[in-house]
MOPAC internal coordinates of N, CA, C and O (Angstrom, degrees):
PM7 1SCF
backbone

  N    0.0000 0     0.00 0     0.00 0    0    0    0
  C    1.4475 1     0.00 0     0.00 0    1    0    0
  C    1.5273 1   109.58 1     0.00 0    2    1    0
  O    1.2310 1   121.33 1   -43.37 1    3    2    1
  N    1.3185 1   115.06 1   136.63 1    3    2    1
  C    1.4583 1   119.71 1   177.36 1    5    3    2
  C    1.5182 1   109.31 1   -81.35 1    6    5    3
  O    1.2310 1   121.19 1   -25.06 1    7    6    5
  N    1.3031 1   115.32 1   154.94 1    7    6    5
  C    1.4578 1   120.46 1   176.20 1    9    7    6
  C    1.5211 1   107.80 1  -122.39 1   10    9    7
  O    1.2310 1   121.11 1    -6.20 1   11   10    9
  N    1.2993 1   115.49 1   173.80 1   11   10    9
  C    1.4574 1   121.81 1  -177.74 1   13   11   10
  C    1.5248 1   111.49 1   -73.36 1   14   13   11
  O    1.2310 1   121.42 1   -38.99 1   15   14   13
  N    1.3280 1   114.89 1   141.01 1   15   14   13
  C    1.4595 1   121.27 1   174.67 1   17   15   14
  C    1.5272 1   108.57 1   -71.22 1   18   17   15
  O    1.2310 1   120.55 1   -39.94 1   19   18   17
  N    1.3151 1   116.55 1   140.06 1   19   18   17
  C    1.4669 1   121.80 1   178.62 1   21   19   18
  C    1.5260 1   108.26 1  -122.59 1   22   21   19
  O    1.2310 1   121.18 1   -52.88 1   23   22   21
  N    1.3291 1   115.35 1   127.12 1   23   22   21
  C    1.4639 1   121.54 1   172.97 1   25   23   22
  C    1.5215 1   108.12 1   -94.58 1   26   25   23
  O    1.2310 1   120.34 1   -42.47 1   27   26   25
  N    1.3233 1   116.96 1   137.53 1   27   26   25
  C    1.4651 1   121.52 1   173.85 1   29   27   26
  C    1.5245 1   106.88 1  -131.72 1   30   29   27
  O    1.2310 1   120.95 1   -52.99 1   31   30   29
  N    1.3195 1   115.79 1   127.01 1   31   30   29
  C    1.4555 1   119.64 1  -179.28 1   33   31   30
  C    1.5195 1   110.21 1  -146.70 1   34   33   31
  O    1.2310 1   121.25 1   -23.75 1   35   34   33
  N    1.3236 1   115.21 1   156.25 1   35   34   33
  C    1.4621 1   120.87 1   179.47 1   37   35   34
  C    1.5153 1   109.52 1   -85.48 1   38   37   35
  O    1.2310 1   120.51 1   -44.69 1   39   38   37
  N    1.3258 1   116.64 1   135.31 1   39   38   37
  C    1.4575 1   123.24 1   176.65 1   41   39   38
  C    1.5178 1   108.71 1  -112.38 1   42   41   39
  O    1.2310 1   120.80 1   -67.82 1   43   42   41
  N    1.3331 1   116.08 1   112.18 1   43   42   41
  C    1.4588 1   119.34 1   177.55 1   45   43   42
  C    1.5275 1   110.72 1   -64.36 1   46   45   43
  O    1.2310 1   120.78 1   143.37 1   47   46   45
  N    1.3186 1   116.12 1   -36.63 1   47   46   45
  C    1.4682 1   120.74 1  -179.79 1   49   47   46
  C    1.5285 1   111.07 1   -60.73 1   50   49   47
  O    1.2310 1   120.72 1   137.71 1   51   50   49
  N    1.3361 1   116.22 1   -42.29 1   51   50   49
  C    1.4636 1   120.80 1  -178.42 1   53   51   50
  C    1.5286 1   112.54 1   -91.29 1   54   53   51
  O    1.2310 1   120.65 1   169.43 1   55   54   53
  N    1.3283 1   116.36 1   -10.57 1   55   54   53
  C    1.4643 1   122.54 1  -177.53 1   57   55   54
  C    1.5222 1   112.66 1    55.00 1   58   57   55
  O    1.2310 1   121.90 1  -132.81 1   59   58   57
  N    1.3171 1   113.97 1    47.19 1   59   58   57
  C    1.4528 1   120.80 1   178.72 1   61   59   58
  C    1.5166 1   109.38 1  -173.35 1   62   61   59
  O    1.2310 1   121.00 1     9.71 1   63   62   61
  N    1.3173 1   115.70 1  -170.29 1   63   62   61
  C    1.4582 1   121.74 1  -175.48 1   65   63   62
  C    1.5233 1   110.91 1  -103.74 1   66   65   63
  O    1.2310 1   121.77 1   -38.11 1   67   66   65
  N    1.3174 1   114.22 1   141.89 1   67   66   65
  C    1.4558 1   122.28 1   176.37 1   69   67   66
  C    1.5219 1   107.13 1  -113.07 1   70   69   67
  O    1.2310 1   120.64 1   -45.17 1   71   70   69
  N    1.3092 1   116.39 1   134.83 1   71   70   69
  C    1.4613 1   121.74 1   173.56 1   73   71   70
  C    1.5268 1   106.90 1  -121.09 1   74   73   71
  O    1.2310 1   120.90 1   -44.02 1   75   74   73
  N    1.3295 1   115.88 1   135.98 1   75   74   73
  C    1.4565 1   118.66 1   176.76 1   77   75   74
  C    1.5156 1   110.48 1  -140.55 1   78   77   75
  O    1.2310 1   121.86 1   -20.82 1   79   78   77
  N    1.3347 1   114.04 1   159.18 1   79   78   77
  C    1.4594 1   121.74 1   178.70 1   81   79   78
  C    1.5222 1   106.50 1  -118.05 1   82   81   79
  O    1.2310 1   119.72 1   -77.01 1   83   82   81
  N    1.3445 1   118.13 1   102.99 1   83   82   81
  C    1.4572 1   120.88 1  -174.07 1   85   83   82
  C    1.5252 1   114.95 1   -57.48 1   86   85   83
  O    1.2310 1   119.57 1   146.95 1   87   86   85
  N    1.3227 1   118.43 1   -33.05 1   87   86   85
  C    1.4652 1   120.78 1  -178.46 1   89   87   86
  C    1.5304 1   113.32 1   -72.68 1   90   89   87
  O    1.2310 1   120.20 1   161.01 1   91   90   89
  N    1.3217 1   117.22 1   -18.99 1   91   90   89
  C    1.4688 1   120.71 1  -178.77 1   93   91   90
  C    1.5314 1   107.85 1  -110.42 1   94   93   91
  O    1.2310 1   120.72 1   -75.83 1   95   94   93
  N    1.3080 1   116.22 1   104.17 1   95   94   93
  C    1.4575 1   122.63 1  -174.48 1   97   95   94
  C    1.5290 1   112.43 1   -51.07 1   98   97   95
  O    1.2310 1   120.95 1   -56.34 1   99   98   97
  N    1.3154 1   115.79 1   123.66 1   99   98   97
  C    1.4769 1   124.00 1   177.71 1  101   99   98
  C    1.5231 1   114.33 1    65.55 1  102  101   99
  O    1.2310 1   119.82 1  -156.93 1  103  102  101
  N    1.3161 1   117.94 1    23.07 1  103  102  101
  C    1.4668 1   120.74 1   177.63 1  105  103  102
  C    1.5257 1   108.24 1   -95.15 1  106  105  103
  O    1.2310 1   121.24 1   -77.33 1  107  106  105
  N    1.3291 1   115.23 1   102.67 1  107  106  105
  C    1.4608 1   120.30 1  -179.22 1  109  107  106
  C    1.5196 1   109.95 1  -149.02 1  110  109  107
  O    1.2310 1   121.24 1   -11.31 1  111  110  109
  N    1.3321 1   115.24 1   168.69 1  111  110  109
  C    1.4619 1   119.81 1  -178.69 1  113  111  110
  C    1.5201 1   109.25 1  -156.14 1  114  113  111
  O    1.2310 1   121.13 1   -15.76 1  115  114  113
  N    1.3176 1   115.45 1   164.24 1  115  114  113
  C    1.4615 1   123.91 1  -178.83 1  117  115  114
  C    1.5218 1   109.79 1  -118.58 1  118  117  115
  O    1.2310 1   121.01 1   -32.18 1  119  118  117
  N    1.3330 1   115.68 1   147.82 1  119  118  117
  C    1.4571 1   121.10 1   173.27 1  121  119  118
  C    1.5179 1   110.70 1  -154.08 1  122  121  119
  O    1.2310 1   120.68 1   -27.90 1  123  122  121
  N    1.3238 1   116.31 1   152.10 1  123  122  121
  C    1.4648 1   121.54 1   177.75 1  125  123  122
  C    1.5334 1   110.51 1   -68.95 1  126  125  123
  O    1.2310 1   120.34 1   149.82 1  127  126  125
  N    1.3239 1   116.95 1   -30.18 1  127  126  125
  C    1.4603 1   122.56 1   177.09 1  129  127  126
  C    1.5331 1   108.58 1  -121.82 1  130  129  127
  O    1.2310 1   119.75 1   -18.03 1  131  130  129
  N    1.3430 1   118.09 1   161.97 1  131  130  129
  C    1.4641 1   119.27 1   176.04 1  133  131  130
  C    1.5278 1   111.99 1   -59.38 1  134  133  131
  O    1.2310 1   120.87 1   142.76 1  135  134  133
  N    1.3335 1   115.93 1   -37.24 1  135  134  133
  C    1.4678 1   119.99 1  -179.91 1  137  135  134
  C    1.5266 1   111.48 1   -64.38 1  138  137  135
  O    1.2310 1   120.52 1   139.71 1  139  138  137
  N    1.3348 1   116.61 1   -40.29 1  139  138  137
  C    1.4627 1   120.77 1   179.36 1  141  139  138
  C    1.5302 1   110.31 1   -68.32 1  142  141  139
  O    1.2310 1   120.38 1   139.53 1  143  142  141
  N    1.3292 1   116.89 1   -40.47 1  143  142  141
  C    1.4658 1   120.34 1   177.15 1  145  143  142
  C    1.5292 1   110.50 1   -61.38 1  146  145  143
  O    1.2310 1   120.37 1   138.07 1  147  146  145
  N    1.3300 1   116.89 1   -41.93 1  147  146  145
  C    1.4632 1   121.21 1   177.86 1  149  147  146
  C    1.5212 1   110.74 1   -62.57 1  150  149  147
  O    1.2310 1   120.38 1   132.40 1  151  150  149
  N    1.3152 1   116.88 1   -47.60 1  151  150  149
  C    1.4667 1   120.83 1   178.79 1  153  151  150
  C    1.5224 1   111.14 1   -57.36 1  154  153  151
  O    1.2310 1   120.81 1   135.93 1  155  154  153
  N    1.3265 1   116.06 1   -44.07 1  155  154  153
  C    1.4677 1   120.90 1  -178.54 1  157  155  154
  C    1.5281 1   111.88 1   -67.35 1  158  157  155
  O    1.2310 1   120.03 1   140.02 1  159  158  157
  N    1.3453 1   117.54 1   -39.98 1  159  158  157
  C    1.4607 1   118.83 1  -178.45 1  161  159  158
  C    1.5297 1   110.69 1   -72.18 1  162  161  159
  O    1.2310 1   119.54 1   151.94 1  163  162  161
  N    1.3116 1   118.48 1   -28.06 1  163  162  161
  C    1.4698 1   119.98 1   175.39 1  165  163  162
  C    1.5337 1   110.52 1   -67.16 1  166  165  163
  O    1.2310 1   120.44 1   143.42 1  167  166  165
  N    1.3240 1   116.76 1   -36.58 1  167  166  165
  C    1.4688 1   119.72 1   174.62 1  169  167  166
  C    1.5223 1   110.19 1   -68.37 1  170  169  167
  O    1.2310 1   120.55 1   140.08 1  171  170  169
  N    1.3321 1   116.54 1   -39.92 1  171  170  169
  C    1.4655 1   120.67 1   178.46 1  173  171  170
  C    1.5301 1   110.58 1   -63.31 1  174  173  171
  O    1.2310 1   120.45 1   141.05 1  175  174  173
  N    1.3370 1   116.74 1   -38.95 1  175  174  173
  C    1.4664 1   120.86 1   178.25 1  177  175  174
  C    1.5269 1   110.39 1   -61.06 1  178  177  175
  O    1.2310 1   120.17 1   134.40 1  179  178  177
  N    1.3207 1   117.27 1   -45.60 1  179  178  177
  C    1.4680 1   120.84 1   178.68 1  181  179  178
  C    1.5225 1   110.82 1   -60.61 1  182  181  179
  O    1.2310 1   120.45 1   136.51 1  183  182  181
  N    1.3303 1   116.74 1   -43.49 1  183  182  181
  C    1.4628 1   121.00 1   179.70 1  185  183  182
  C    1.5294 1   110.47 1   -66.47 1  186  185  183
  O    1.2310 1   119.91 1   140.54 1  187  186  185
  N    1.3177 1   117.79 1   -39.46 1  187  186  185
  C    1.4654 1   122.57 1   179.83 1  189  187  186
  C    1.5291 1   109.71 1   -61.44 1  190  189  187
  O    1.2310 1   120.76 1   131.49 1  191  190  189
  N    1.3329 1   116.14 1   -48.51 1  191  190  189
  C    1.4659 1   120.88 1  -178.71 1  193  191  190
  C    1.5260 1   110.62 1   -66.13 1  194  193  191
  O    1.2310 1   119.92 1   138.42 1  195  194  193
  N    1.3167 1   117.77 1   -41.58 1  195  194  193
  C    1.4659 1   121.52 1   178.26 1  197  195  194
  C    1.5329 1   110.83 1   -61.24 1  198  197  195
  O    1.2310 1   120.36 1   135.27 1  199  198  197
  N    1.3242 1   116.92 1   -44.73 1  199  198  197
  C    1.4650 1   120.84 1   179.70 1  201  199  198
  C    1.5240 1   110.90 1   -64.42 1  202  201  199
  O    1.2310 1   120.36 1   139.54 1  203  202  201
  N    1.3270 1   116.91 1   -40.46 1  203  202  201
  C    1.4634 1   120.24 1   178.26 1  205  203  202
  C    1.5236 1   110.36 1   -62.96 1  206  205  203
  O    1.2310 1   120.20 1   135.32 1  207  206  205
  N    1.3279 1   117.21 1   -44.68 1  207  206  205
  C    1.4740 1   120.87 1   178.21 1  209  207  206
  C    1.5215 1   111.44 1   -61.26 1  210  209  207
  O    1.2310 1   120.20 1   135.24 1  211  210  209
  N    1.3268 1   117.22 1   -44.76 1  211  210  209
  C    1.4648 1   121.05 1  -178.52 1  213  211  210
  C    1.5229 1   112.71 1   -64.42 1  214  213  211
  O    1.2310 1   120.76 1   150.85 1  215  214  213
  N    1.3314 1   116.15 1   -29.15 1  215  214  213
  C    1.4591 1   120.72 1  -177.28 1  217  215  214
  C    1.5278 1   113.18 1  -102.27 1  218  217  215
  O    1.2310 1   120.39 1  -170.83 1  219  218  217
  N    1.3209 1   116.87 1     9.17 1  219  218  217
  C    1.4578 1   121.07 1   177.95 1  221  219  218
  C    1.5206 1   114.10 1    66.29 1  222  221  219
  O    1.2310 1   120.13 1  -154.90 1  223  222  221
  N    1.3065 1   117.35 1    25.10 1  223  222  221
  C    1.4699 1   121.98 1   179.58 1  225  223  222
  C    1.5310 1   109.57 1   -88.99 1  226  225  223
  O    1.2310 1   120.41 1   -33.01 1  227  226  225
  N    1.3240 1   116.82 1   146.99 1  227  226  225
  C    1.4745 1   119.00 1   178.54 1  229  227  226
  C    1.5235 1   111.33 1   -69.56 1  230  229  227
  O    1.2310 1   121.23 1   -33.55 1  231  230  229
  N    1.3074 1   115.25 1   146.45 1  231  230  229
  C    1.4669 1   121.60 1   176.10 1  233  231  230
  C    1.5238 1   106.58 1  -107.43 1  234  233  231
  O    1.2310 1   120.31 1   -64.73 1  235  234  233
  N    1.3315 1   117.02 1   115.27 1  235  234  233
  C    1.4664 1   118.92 1  -176.94 1  237  235  234
  C    1.5277 1   111.53 1   -67.90 1  238  237  235
  O    1.2310 1   121.04 1   -34.26 1  239  238  237
  N    1.3188 1   115.61 1   145.74 1  239  238  237
  C    1.4674 1   118.26 1   175.72 1  241  239  238
  C    1.5219 1   109.58 1   -72.50 1  242  241  239
  O    1.2310 1   119.86 1   -22.53 1  243  242  241
  N    1.3182 1   117.87 1   157.47 1  243  242  241
  C    1.4673 1   120.12 1   175.58 1  245  243  242
  C    1.5303 1   109.49 1   -64.21 1  246  245  243
  O    1.2310 1   120.64 1   -59.15 1  247  246  245
  N    1.3295 1   116.38 1   120.85 1  247  246  245
  C    1.4667 1   120.21 1   179.81 1  249  247  246
  C    1.5177 1   112.80 1  -131.96 1  250  249  247
  O    1.2310 1   119.79 1   151.91 1  251  250  249
  N    1.3156 1   118.00 1   -28.09 1  251  250  249
  C    1.4531 1   121.35 1  -172.73 1  253  251  250
  C    1.5209 1   110.91 1   -64.06 1  254  253  251
  O    1.2310 1   121.14 1   -50.07 1  255  254  253
  N    1.3259 1   115.42 1   129.93 1  255  254  253
  C    1.4676 1   121.66 1   174.60 1  257  255  254
  C    1.5126 1   107.48 1  -137.81 1  258  257  255
  O    1.2310 1   119.55 1   -61.58 1  259  258  257
  N    1.3128 1   118.46 1   118.42 1  259  258  257
  C    1.4614 1   120.42 1   177.75 1  261  259  258
  C    1.5202 1   110.98 1   -57.17 1  262  261  259
  O    1.2310 1   120.15 1   -27.97 1  263  262  261
  N    1.2989 1   117.32 1   152.03 1  263  262  261
  C    1.4589 1   122.69 1  -178.16 1  265  263  262
  C    1.5282 1   111.53 1   -54.34 1  266  265  263
  O    1.2310 1   119.93 1   143.27 1  267  266  265
  N    1.3345 1   117.74 1   -36.73 1  267  266  265
  C    1.4625 1   119.08 1  -177.32 1  269  267  266
  C    1.5215 1   113.16 1   -64.00 1  270  269  267
  O    1.2310 1   119.89 1   162.18 1  271  270  269
  N    1.3507 1   117.81 1   -17.82 1  271  270  269
  C    1.4701 1   121.08 1   179.98 1  273  271  270
  C    1.5109 1   112.90 1  -101.65 1  274  273  271
  O    1.2310 1   119.71 1   174.06 1  275  274  273
  N    1.3091 1   118.15 1    -5.94 1  275  274  273
  C    1.4530 1   120.76 1  -178.00 1  277  275  274
  C    1.5220 1   110.67 1   -82.29 1  278  277  275
  O    1.2310 1   121.62 1   -41.64 1  279  278  277
  N    1.3041 1   114.50 1   138.36 1  279  278  277
  C    1.4703 1   120.80 1   179.85 1  281  279  278
  C    1.5252 1   107.58 1   -99.88 1  282  281  279
  O    1.2310 1   120.79 1   -48.71 1  283  282  281
  N    1.3153 1   116.09 1   131.29 1  283  282  281
  C    1.4786 1   120.46 1  -178.79 1  285  283  282
  C    1.5069 1   110.77 1   -75.91 1  286  285  283
  O    1.2310 1   120.10 1   180.00 1  287  286  285

């Protein structure tokens, strides 16, 4: 089974790392380290999916693939 792609990048403005899941609208998290940002966004993903299920909202399948991973 495929899982959602996660972006992790350093934010100078926030002085820490941001992790986001492009397929899940507004699903992101902050951490002082990349590992902490990843841990936080995995919790956010669980909460996002749980909230969508509770409210009868569709959960999009994993589709996002950065250009560097796409095969021509």
